[in-house]
C-alpha positions in Angstrom: 14.6 -1.3 38.8 16.8 -4.2 38.1 19.4 -2.5 36.0 22.7 -0.1 36.9 22.5 1.5 33.1 21.9 4.6 32.8 19.5 4.6 30.2 17.7 2.2 32.1 17.4 4.8 35.3 16.2 7.6 32.8 13.5 4.9 31.5 12.3 4.1 34.9 11.8 8.0 35.7 10.0 8.5 32.5 8.0 5.3 33.2 7.2 6.9 37.1 6.2 9.8 35.8 3.7 8.4 32.9 2.5 6.2 35.9 1.7 9.1 38.0 -0.5 10.6 35.1 -2.3 7.8 34.3 -3.6 6.9 37.8 -4.4 10.8 37.9 -6.6 10.4 34.4 -7.5 7.0 35.5 -9.3 8.5 38.6 -10.6 11.6 37.3 -12.1 9.4 33.9 -13.8 6.4 35.5 -15.8 9.2 37.8 -18.7 10.9 35.9 -18.7 13.9 38.3 -14.8 15.5 37.7 -15.1 19.0 36.9 -14.4 19.9 33.3 -12.0 22.2 33.7 -10.0 19.6 35.9 -10.6 16.9 32.7 -8.9 19.4 30.2 -6.3 19.9 32.4 -5.8 16.3 32.5 -6.3 16.0 28.5 -3.9 18.4 28.3 -1.2 16.6 29.9 -2.4 13.1 28.7 -1.9 14.8 24.9 1.6 15.9 25.9 2.8 12.2 27.5 1.1 10.3 24.6 2.8 12.1 21.8 6.0 12.3 23.6 5.6 8.3 24.5 4.4 7.0 21.3 6.7 9.4 19.5 10.5 9.7 20.9 10.4 7.2 23.8 9.0 4.5 21.6 10.9 5.4 18.7 14.4 5.1 20.7 13.3 1.9 22.1 12.6 0.0 18.7 15.5 1.8 16.8 18.1 1.6 20.2 17.5 -1.3 22.3 14.9 -3.9 20.6 17.4 -3.9 17.4 19.9 -5.2 20.6 17.5 -7.8 21.9 16.8 -8.9 18.6 21.0 -9.6 18.3 21.3 -11.3 21.7 18.5 -13.4 21.1 15.7 -11.7 22.9 13.4 -11.0 20.0 10.3 -12.2 21.4 10.5 -10.2 24.2 11.4 -7.3 21.8 8.7 -8.8 19.3 6.2 -8.7 22.0 7.0 -5.0 22.5 6.8 -3.7 19.6 3.4 -5.3 19.1 2.3 -3.6 22.4 3.6 -0.5 20.9 1.5 -0.8 17.6 -1.4 -1.5 19.8 -1.0 1.6 21.8 0.0 4.0 18.7 -3.7 2.9 17.7 -5.2 4.1 20.5 -3.2 7.4 20.1 -4.9 7.7 16.7 -8.0 7.6 18.5 -6.8 9.6 21.9 -5.3 12.6 20.6 -7.8 14.2 18.4 -10.1 13.7 21.1 -7.8 15.0 23.6 -7.4 17.7 21.6 -10.8 19.2 21.2 -11.4 18.9 25.2 -8.4 21.1 25.8 -10.1 23.7 23.0 -13.3 23.4 25.0 -15.1 21.7 21.8 -16.4 18.3 22.9 -20.1 17.5 23.1 -21.1 15.0 25.6 -20.8 12.1 22.9 -17.0 13.2 22.6 -16.6 13.3 26.6 -17.9 10.0 26.4 -15.3 8.9 23.8 -12.6 10.8 25.4 -13.3 8.6 28.4 -13.6 5.5 26.6 -10.2 6.2 24.9 -8.5 7.2 28.2 -9.1 4.6 29.9 -7.6 2.1 27.1 -5.0 4.0 27.1 -4.4 3.8 30.6 -4.8 0.1 30.5 -2.5 -0.8 27.4 0.3 1.9 29.0 0.2 0.7 32.6 0.5 -3.1 31.4 3.3 -2.0 28.6 5.2 -0.1 31.5 5.3 -3.3 33.7 6.5 -5.5 31.3 9.1 -2.8 30.3 10.0 -2.4 33.6 10.2 -6.2 34.0 11.6 -7.4 30.8 13.4 -5.2 29.1 15.2 -2.9 31.7 17.0 -5.8 33.4 18.4 -7.2 30.0 20.6 -4.1 29.3 22.9 -5.0 32.2 23.9 -7.5 29.3 23.1 -6.0 26.4 24.8 -2.8 26.9 28.8 -1.8 27.8 29.6 1.0 30.1 30.5 3.3 27.6 27.0 2.1 24.5 25.0 2.4 27.9 26.5 6.4 28.3 26.0 7.4 24.7 22.4 6.4 24.6 21.6 8.0 28.4 23.0 11.4 26.7 21.7 10.8 23.3 18.1 10.2 24.8 18.6 12.9 27.3 19.3 15.7 24.5 
């Protein structure tokens, strides 16, 4: 991470947790011999992460950080990241009901195939998006935020 901002540290910590989960999901979903109970647990963790990420995390970035980026002349980067949010939300729309069905134990073979495909697409999109945020968004926060605003946003996001 290239920023000394509190909010950047919080987001980076969250990104690391996401990357860890996404790596485990990718490894399990890419293999056909993974135990169904393990897949159900991963589906549950992925469902929770996606709900949080496409909800609270994305909304925070769009409302608090992307607007500041646009105001400072970094609208191209903010626009790219917002477009990626929209694409990830589209995948989440397909993934969440499949993951919920996996958690309930109601997926058939075709459902598991759809979950694998969609989960792997989510992994690909999320990993690329997190990398862009870590390289493009978070370093900008040093210039975009003063100490008081950073502290306020960090407190708001942490609560």
